[in-house]
KEMARMI-558511 format. One record per residue (C-alpha): residue in three letters; x, y, z. Coordinates in steps of 0.5 Angstrom, whole numbers, plus 2048, in hexadecimal, padded with zeros to 3 digits. Layout:
residues N
ALAXYZ;...
//
This chain:
residues 857
UNK83A7CE811;UNK8377D4815;UNK83C7D9812;UNK83B7D680B;UNK8337D780C;UNK8347DE80F;UNK8397E0809;UNK8347DE804;UNK82E7E1807;UNK8327E8807;UNK8347E7800;UNK82D7E67FE;UNK82A7EC801;UNK8307F07FE;UNK82E7EE7F7;UNK8277EF7F9;UNK8297F67FC;UNK82D7F87F6;UNK8277F67F1;UNK8227FB7F3;UNK81D7F57F5;UNK81D7F77FC;UNK8177FB7FD;UNK8137F67FA;UNK8167F07FE;UNK8157F5804;UNK80D7F6802;UNK80C7EE802;UNK8107ED808;UNK80C7F280C;UNK8067EF80A;UNK8087E980E;UNK8097EC814;UNK8047EA81A;UNK8037F181C;UNK7FC7F281B;UNK7FA7EC81F;UNK7FF7EE825;UNK7FC7EE82C;UNK7FE7F582F;UNK8007F6837;UNK8027FD83A;UNK8087FC83F;UNK80A802844;UNK812802843;UNK813809847;UNK81480C84C;UNK818807850;UNK81680B856;UNK811810857;UNK81481285E;UNK81A816860;UNK81F812862;UNK823813868;UNK82880D869;UNK82B808865;UNK82F802867;UNK8327FC863;UNK8347F6867;UNK8377F3861;UNK8387F685A;UNK8317F3858;UNK82D7F385E;UNK82B7F9861;UNK8267FE864;UNK823805864;UNK81F809869;UNK81B80F868;UNK81481386A;UNK80E80F86B;UNK81180986F;UNK815807868;UNK819801869;UNK81B7FE862;UNK8207F8861;UNK8237F685B;UNK8277EF859;UNK8297F1852;UNK82D7F7853;UNK8277FC852;UNK8247F984C;UNK81E7F7850;UNK81B7F9857;UNK8177F685C;UNK8137FA862;UNK8157F8869;UNK8117FE86C;UNK80D7F8870;UNK8127F8875;UNK80F7FE878;UNK80A7FE87E;UNK806804882;UNK80880A87E;UNK80580E879;UNK80780C872;UNK808814871;UNK80F813875;UNK815811872;UNK81B80D872;UNK821811873;UNK82780D872;UNK829805871;UNK82F803872;UNK8337FC872;UNK8397FA875;UNK83A7F4871;UNK8367EF86D;UNK8327ED873;UNK8317F3878;UNK82D7F9876;UNK8297FE879;UNK823803877;UNK82180987B;UNK81C80E87B;UNK818812880;UNK818810887;UNK818809888;UNK816807881;UNK81D804880;UNK81E7FD87E;UNK8247F887E;UNK8267F287A;UNK82B7EC87B;UNK82A7E8875;UNK82B7ED86F;UNK8247F086F;UNK8207E986F;UNK81D7EB876;UNK81D7F287A;UNK81B7F3881;UNK8197F9884;UNK81E7FD889;UNK8197FF88E;UNK81E803893;UNK82080888D;UNK81F80F891;UNK81A81488E;UNK81D818889;UNK81D819881;UNK823814880;UNK827815879;UNK82E81387A;UNK83180C87B;UNK83880A87D;UNK83A80387F;UNK841801881;UNK8407FA881;UNK83A7F5881;UNK8387F7888;UNK83B7FE889;UNK838804886;UNK83580B887;UNK82F80E884;UNK82E816883;UNK82881A883;UNK825821884;UNK82882288A;UNK82A81B88D;UNK82F81688D;UNK82E80F88F;UNK833809890;UNK83280188F;UNK8377FC891;UNK8337F688F;UNK8317F7888;UNK82B7FC889;UNK8277F788E;UNK8287FD893;UNK829804893;UNK82C809898;UNK82B811897;UNK832814897;UNK83081B896;UNK82981F895;UNK826825893;UNK82882B894;UNK830829895;UNK831824890;UNK831827889;UNK82B827884;UNK82F82287F;UNK830823878;UNK83681E877;UNK83981A87C;UNK83F81587C;UNK843811882;UNK84A80F882;UNK84980A887;UNK84580988E;UNK847810891;UNK84981588B;UNK844817886;UNK84281D882;UNK83C821880;UNK83A82687C;UNK83482A87F;UNK83182F883;UNK83182F88B;UNK82B83388D;UNK82D834894;UNK832839892;UNK83783688D;UNK834838887;UNK836835880;UNK83D83187F;UNK84182B880;UNK840828887;UNK84582288A;UNK84481D88F;UNK849819893;UNK845816897;UNK840812893;UNK83B817891;UNK83A819899;UNK83C820898;UNK83E824892;UNK84382A891;UNK84382F88B;UNK84982F887;UNK847833881;UNK84283887F;UNK83E839879;UNK838835876;UNK83A82E874;UNK836829871;UNK83B823872;UNK841820875;UNK84581A874;UNK84B816876;UNK850814871;UNK855810876;UNK85681187D;UNK85981887D;UNK85681B876;UNK84F81E876;UNK84B822871;UNK845827872;UNK84182986C;UNK83E83186D;UNK83883286A;UNK83B837865;UNK83F831863;UNK846833865;UNK84A82D869;UNK84D82D870;UNK852828872;UNK855826879;UNK85B82187A;UNK85A821881;UNK85481D882;UNK84F823881;UNK852828886;UNK85582D882;UNK85382E87A;UNK855832874;UNK85283486E;UNK855830868;UNK850831862;UNK84B837860;UNK844838860;UNK84083585A;UNK83A835856;UNK83483285A;UNK838831860;UNK83982A863;UNK834826867;UNK83781F868;UNK83E81C868;UNK840815867;UNK847811868;UNK84980D862;UNK85080B865;UNK85580F869;UNK856814864;UNK850814860;UNK84A818861;UNK84381985E;UNK83E81F85F;UNK83782085D;UNK83482785D;UNK82D82985F;UNK82B829858;UNK82F822856;UNK835824853;UNK83A81F855;UNK841821856;UNK84881C857;UNK84E81E85A;UNK85481985A;UNK85981D85E;UNK85681D865;UNK851823863;UNK856828860;UNK854828859;UNK84D826856;UNK84A824850;UNK84282484E;UNK84181D84B;UNK83981E84B;UNK83582584A;UNK82F82684E;UNK82982284E;UNK825826853;UNK82082B852;UNK82082E859;UNK82582D85F;UNK823826862;UNK826821866;UNK82C81C862;UNK830817865;UNK836813862;UNK83880C864;UNK83E808862;UNK83F801865;UNK846800862;UNK84B80485E;UNK847802857;UNK840802859;UNK83C80885B;UNK83480B85B;UNK83181185B;UNK82A81285D;UNK82581985D;UNK81F81C85C;UNK819819857;UNK81C812857;UNK823813855;UNK82880E855;UNK82F80E852;UNK834809852;UNK83C809851;UNK84080384F;UNK84780684E;UNK84880A855;UNK843810853;UNK84781284D;UNK840811849;UNK83981084B;UNK83380C848;UNK82C80D849;UNK82980684D;UNK82280984E;UNK81E80A848;UNK81B810846;UNK81981584C;UNK813816850;UNK81181D84D;UNK80A81E849;UNK80B81C842;UNK80882283E;UNK80A820837;UNK80D81A833;UNK80F81982B;UNK812813828;UNK816814822;UNK81680C821;UNK814806824;UNK81A806828;UNK81C80D829;UNK81881382C;UNK818818832;UNK81481A838;UNK81482183C;UNK811823843;UNK80E828847;UNK81582A84A;UNK81982A844;UNK81C823843;UNK81D82083C;UNK81C81983C;UNK81F815836;UNK81E80D834;UNK82280982F;UNK81E803830;UNK81780582F;UNK815807836;UNK81880183A;UNK81E80683D;UNK81E80D83D;UNK82481283F;UNK823818842;UNK82681F842;UNK824826845;UNK82482C840;UNK824833843;UNK82583A841;UNK82583D848;UNK82283784C;UNK81C839850;UNK81D840853;UNK818844857;UNK813847851;UNK81684384C;UNK81483B84C;UNK816837847;UNK813830844;UNK81282C83E;UNK80B82B83B;UNK80C829834;UNK81182682F;UNK812826827;UNK816822823;UNK81882381C;UNK81D81D81A;UNK82181881E;UNK82681E820;UNK822824821;UNK81D825826;UNK81A82B82A;UNK81782C831;UNK814831834;UNK81083383A;UNK80F838841;UNK81383E841;UNK81483F83A;UNK81983A839;UNK81B836833;UNK820831832;UNK82282E82B;UNK82782882A;UNK82A827823;UNK82E820826;UNK82881C828;UNK82781E82F;UNK82F81E831;UNK82F825832;UNK82A82B832;UNK82B832831;UNK826838834;UNK82283C82E;UNK81D83F832;UNK81D843838;UNK81F848839;UNK81E84A832;UNK817847833;UNK81484B839;UNK814847840;UNK80D848841;UNK80B84483B;UNK80983D83D;UNK80A839836;UNK805833836;UNK80783082F;UNK80C83182A;UNK80C82F822;UNK81282F81E;UNK81182E816;UNK81882E815;UNK81F82F819;UNK81E836817;UNK816838818;UNK81283781E;UNK80D839822;UNK80B83982A;UNK80583B82D;UNK80283C834;UNK800841839;UNK80384883B;UNK803849842;UNK804850842;UNK7FD853842;UNK7FC85883C;UNK800855837;UNK7FE850832;UNK80584C831;UNK802845830;UNK805843829;UNK80C844826;UNK80F842820;UNK81784081E;UNK81A840817;UNK82183F819;UNK82183981E;UNK81F83D824;UNK825842824;UNK81F848823;UNK818847825;UNK81284B822;UNK80C84D825;UNK80584B822;UNK7FF84E824;UNK7F984C820;UNK7F484D825;UNK7F585282B;UNK7F284E830;UNK7F584C837;UNK7F4844836;UNK7F883E837;UNK7FA83A830;UNK7FB833832;UNK7FD83082B;UNK800831824;UNK80182D81E;UNK80382D817;UNK802829811;UNK80682D80B;UNK80383480B;UNK7FD83380F;UNK7FD834816;UNK7F983481C;UNK7F9837823;UNK7F4834828;UNK7F2836830;UNK7EC83A831;UNK7E5837830;UNK7E283C82C;UNK7E783C826;UNK7ED83A823;UNK7F383D81E;UNK7F483A817;UNK7F983C812;UNK7FA83980B;UNK80083E809;UNK80583B80E;UNK803840814;UNK804846810;UNK7FD848811;UNK7F8844816;UNK7F0844816;UNK7EC84381C;UNK7E783D81B;UNK7E183E820;UNK7DF837824;UNK7D8836827;UNK7DA83582E;UNK7DB83C831;UNK7D683A836;UNK7D9833838;UNK7DB83483F;UNK7E2831841;UNK7E483083A;UNK7EB831837;UNK7EE82E831;UNK7F482B833;UNK7F782782C;UNK7F7827825;UNK7FA823820;UNK7F9822818;UNK7FA81C813;UNK7FA82180D;UNK7F882880C;UNK7F182680B;UNK7F0821811;UNK7F1821818;UNK7EF82181F;UNK7EF826825;UNK7ED82382C;UNK7EB827833;UNK7E982683A;UNK7E282383B;UNK7E381D836;UNK7E3822830;UNK7E581F82A;UNK7E4823823;UNK7E682181C;UNK7E7825816;UNK7E882380E;UNK7E882A80B;UNK7EF82D80F;UNK7EB82F815;UNK7E6834812;UNK7E182F815;UNK7E182A81A;UNK7DC82481C;UNK7DC822824;UNK7DD81B825;UNK7DB81682A;UNK7E081382E;UNK7DC810833;UNK7DE814839;UNK7DE81A83C;UNK7E581A840;UNK7EA81F83E;UNK7EF81D838;UNK7F681F838;UNK7FA81D832;UNK7F981B82B;UNK7FD817826;UNK7FB81781F;UNK7FD81181A;UNK7F9812814;UNK7F3815811;UNK7EF80F814;UNK7F380D81A;UNK7F4811821;UNK7F6810828;UNK7F381482E;UNK7F6814835;UNK7F181583B;UNK7F3819841;UNK7F0813845;UNK7F580E842;UNK7F180B83C;UNK7F380B835;UNK7EE80C82F;UNK7EF809828;UNK7EC80A821;UNK7ED80781B;UNK7E780A817;UNK7E8811817;UNK7E581281E;UNK7DE80F81C;UNK7E080A822;UNK7E580A828;UNK7E780482B;UNK7E9805833;UNK7F0801834;UNK7F180083B;UNK7F880183E;UNK7F77FD844;UNK7FA803848;UNK7F680784E;UNK7F280D84C;UNK7F6811851;UNK7FC81184D;UNK7F9814847;UNK7FC815840;UNK7FE81C83E;UNK80281A838;UNK802815832;UNK80681382C;UNK80880E828;UNK80A80B821;UNK80580981B;UNK80680181D;UNK802802823;UNK808803828;UNK80680882D;UNK80980B833;UNK80480F838;UNK80681383E;UNK803816844;UNK80481884C;UNK80A81784F;UNK80E815849;UNK80980F848;UNK80C80D841;UNK80880783D;UNK809803837;UNK8057FF832;UNK8087F9831;UNK8077F382D;UNK8067ED832;UNK8017E9836;UNK7FC7EB83B;UNK7F97E7840;UNK7F37E9845;UNK7F07E584B;UNK7EC7DF849;UNK7EB7DC850;UNK7EC7DE857;UNK7EC7DC85E;UNK7EC7DF865;UNK7EF7DA86A;UNK7F07E086F;UNK7EA7E5871;UNK7E47E586D;UNK7E17E8867;UNK7DD7EE869;UNK7DA7F0862;UNK7DC7EF85B;UNK7DE7E9856;UNK7E37E7851;UNK7E17ED84C;UNK7E37F2851;UNK7EA7F0851;UNK7EA7EF849;UNK7EA7F6847;UNK7ED7FD84A;UNK7E680084A;UNK7E5802851;UNK7E07FB852;UNK7E37F8858;UNK7E47F185B;UNK7E47F3863;UNK7E77EF868;UNK7E67F0870;UNK7EB7EE875;UNK7EB7E887A;UNK7EF7E787F;UNK7F37E087E;UNK7F27DA882;UNK7FA7D9882;UNK7FF7DF883;UNK8037E187D;UNK7FE7DF878;UNK7FB7E5874;UNK7F47E9876;UNK7F27E886F;UNK7F57E5869;UNK7F37E5861;UNK7F57E085D;UNK7F47E1855;UNK7F57DD84F;UNK7F67DE848;UNK7F87DC841;UNK7FE7DF83D;UNK8007DC836;UNK8077DE833;UNK80C7DA82F;UNK8127DD831;UNK8117E1838;UNK8157E683B;UNK8147EB840;UNK80D7EA844;UNK80A7F0848;UNK8047EE84D;UNK8007F484F;UNK7FB7F5855;UNK7F77FB856;UNK7F37FD85C;UNK7F3800863;UNK7F17FF86A;UNK7ED80386F;UNK7F3802874;UNK7F5809875;UNK7FC80B875;UNK7FD80A87D;UNK7FA80387C;UNK8007FE87A;UNK7FD7F9875;UNK8037F6871;UNK8017F386A;UNK8057EE867;UNK8067EC860;UNK8087E585E;UNK8087E1857;UNK8087D9856;UNK80E7D6853;UNK80C7D084F;UNK8137CE84F;UNK8147CD856;UNK80D7CC858;UNK80D7D185D;UNK80A7D885E;UNK8107DD85E;UNK8107E4862;UNK8107EA85D;UNK80F7F0861;UNK80C7F3867;UNK80A7FA869;UNK8057FE86E;UNK7FE7FF86B;UNK7FB805868;UNK7F480886A;UNK7F480D864;UNK7F280D85D;UNK7F380685A;UNK7FA805859;UNK7FE800855;UNK8037FB857;UNK8077F7852;UNK80D7F2853;UNK8117F084D;UNK8157EA84B;UNK81A7EA846;UNK8197E3844;UNK8117E1844;UNK8127D9842;UNK8127D7849;UNK80C7DA84B;UNK8087D8845;UNK8067D0845;UNK8087CD83F;UNK8037CA83B;UNK7FD7CE83E;UNK8007D583E;UNK7FD7D5846;UNK7FF7DB84A;UNK7FE7DC852;UNK7FF7E2856;UNK7FE7E385E;UNK7FC7EA861;UNK7FC7E9869;UNK7FB7EF86E;UNK7FE7EE875;UNK7FC7F287C;UNK8037F487E;UNK8017FA883;UNK7FC7FC888;UNK7F67FD884;UNK7F1802886;UNK7EB7FF882;UNK7E97F7880;UNK7E77F587C;UNK7EA7F9876;UNK7E97F886E;UNK7ED7F7868;UNK7EA7FA861;UNK7ED7F685B;UNK7EC7F9855;UNK7F17F5850;UNK7F67F084F;UNK7FA7EE849;UNK7FF7EB846;UNK8037EE840;UNK8097EA83D;UNK80D7ED837;UNK8117E8832;UNK8187E7834;UNK81D7EC831;UNK8207E982B;UNK8277EC828;UNK8267EE821;UNK81F7EF821;UNK81F7F681E;UNK8177F781D;UNK8167F3824;UNK8117EE822;UNK8147E9825;UNK8177E581F;UNK81E7E781C;UNK81D7E6814;UNK81D7EA80E;UNK81A7F0810;UNK81F7F1815;UNK8247F0810;UNK8217F580B;UNK8207FA811;UNK8287FA812;UNK8297FA80A;UNK825800809;UNK82880480F;UNK82F80280D;UNK83480880E;UNK82F80C812;UNK83280F819;UNK82E81281F;UNK82B80F826;UNK82580B827;UNK825808820;UNK822801821;UNK8267FE81B;UNK82C80081F;UNK82C7F9823;UNK8337FA826;UNK831801829;UNK837804826;UNK83480A822;UNK83580781B;UNK832802817;UNK8377FE814;UNK83A7F7813;UNK83A7F581A;UNK8327F681B;UNK8317F2814;UNK8357ED817;UNK8327ED81E;UNK82B7EC81A;UNK82E7E6815;UNK8317E281B;UNK82A7E281F;UNK8267E1819;UNK8207DD81A;UNK8207DE822;UNK8197DE825;UNK8167DD81E;
//
């Protein structure tokens, strides 16, 4: 019966499609969609990590840890899809200190180390951690365990040994006779190798110990970054220039077996007795299958400047690489191929362009280009460069523009311009050195694949090279000088033959003949201090807006000949403009708010994203159906989804006391606070302060749940206060620990936990949700009591993803079938109608929709 129903529906739609009645039906179906009445929530999807990552360990293929700067320790139970903070294991050490390395010998026994005795061990797979107080002073960055009880750690001039799993440690050798260690590997309790620098006179090279790290002898001179054993006799060493040296006598003698390579090698990881993976200081990943003699680059560089990258394999198939800006990569085939586990990159977002509700790009200050094919939930990352950041010629990306789903252009600092003609799969440089390296491009606009404009600032004094035009797709560029002024132009837009360039507060440039000639339009704001116009966008050749600092919003209805100042209701700097139509536009505020008008700007409505102002917004774009993507500081990327929002409706304080404030203080992210004060608990182990909040969320088919908490404490980084976040599970009728971390006394910081299935955390029938935040004293405080400012708590729930729901409205219906039929035969990446993501809309996609017809409705 199922097959017959599917076949009948397919035949019916085939007849409709062939009859030409599809357009009328589509209009009727679109009128039934519940988009207008939908509730919207903003969700942060990237970046996964905002810190540099130094170490990674996976006790199992799905259960893993990463560590990094600012005490970062995070844990995953699903192979990296979601992560939880575990940084609360730490005490007594400033939060600017890092964890340098994490290591697991098996599924239960693990260690994490940092500066001095800021080191911890677990014997239960990371459920609990105990501090290793006997670790000697030093910056410990290397861990090597030969068994659950026997191991070594290495530092910047120190080697320590344990025989009881880390309960106690003995310093075997120290500075200056012990080398400063760049890489370390022990074969057994006696023989070990180090790549490093012996300050007492040996200099840089490969060092060997035969007495368990007590003494060291230099076996090879040179600047080496790492050394590893492949078996009991064979070892490899990586020179800083990327050349490889090999020993077959356990490190006593060495010969070079592979030449130098671009970007060198910074780390080596053993896959098996003959297979090795190496990572360069810029993130190139190399693989050798013959013991280091021949190498293949399997992934191009992802870094911008030389940094610390580390590779790790738990078995011959599963490996991971961590690096700067929160980068985590994984391989499931022994290092042949690599995929991003981390989402996005921790680098400031400068511009966003969405081609459709699923496909779009973002660019960053350090020349990363990000691409999404699922509406902004996931972002793949690549780094673009001509020369890279070199002395006198920095490179970065500040703008991106799209012509169609295959063609896009990105441009920025140092005159660099790149274009893609295959949907972002590959990029070709078309700017510097044709364009001057002193030209920083603030915006780019292409009206076709051939014709485009770049505008910015000329940093070479005495010239006016701040506008260029191409008519051949970037092969050549012509300098345009409408005004001889050393000014910075920030934005350009074109509709038809009309174009506008803005930046200075006293004038803008306007053309009506495709840029052949430009007229200067004076503005009455020349005396407004600190005013700059940062973006411009037009719906038609007559109607458009431009925005600036200090909350300035101007609108024109005569093509830019005259402008009317509109009231945004704020004097905060605004950063980005997205124009939908003559009446509708969106504006991103630099403090994190979004403003929306549907009546031509007569009124603007502030839409709170729920994220702290410290993250800000520097970019915003979307599609006319209200799907928006915003970006800001440290790679912060948020998406406006249809979903359900729950704010606090009640709260209680079981521990501590209310210092000031009430319920309204935690219902909006507006710097109005509920302030709690700590109190020493009567019973050891209880928190010094605790907040329990309740709310209501209603959604018929709940998917992921995001609980967000925003606030801070006055506990300085040297005061150890641990925050613990819990959600109430109504299925088990118990509080469920989610994550923990050390509190922050900086500006309000957002803290979010995610569960993929919201159902157990929403009470059936009532929609009730509960969360609990607790603050614990975990070190010696220099002051008591201390206070906690709570600004905002929020539950956001998205609909469960439904296979075949092309338009994302939560229901697989006729509208989804029509979308696939209209796109039938199209090829390319990022098309929502390409349900099975094989880059072609065909029968397979149509059948998926048909087989899931009615789901979620």
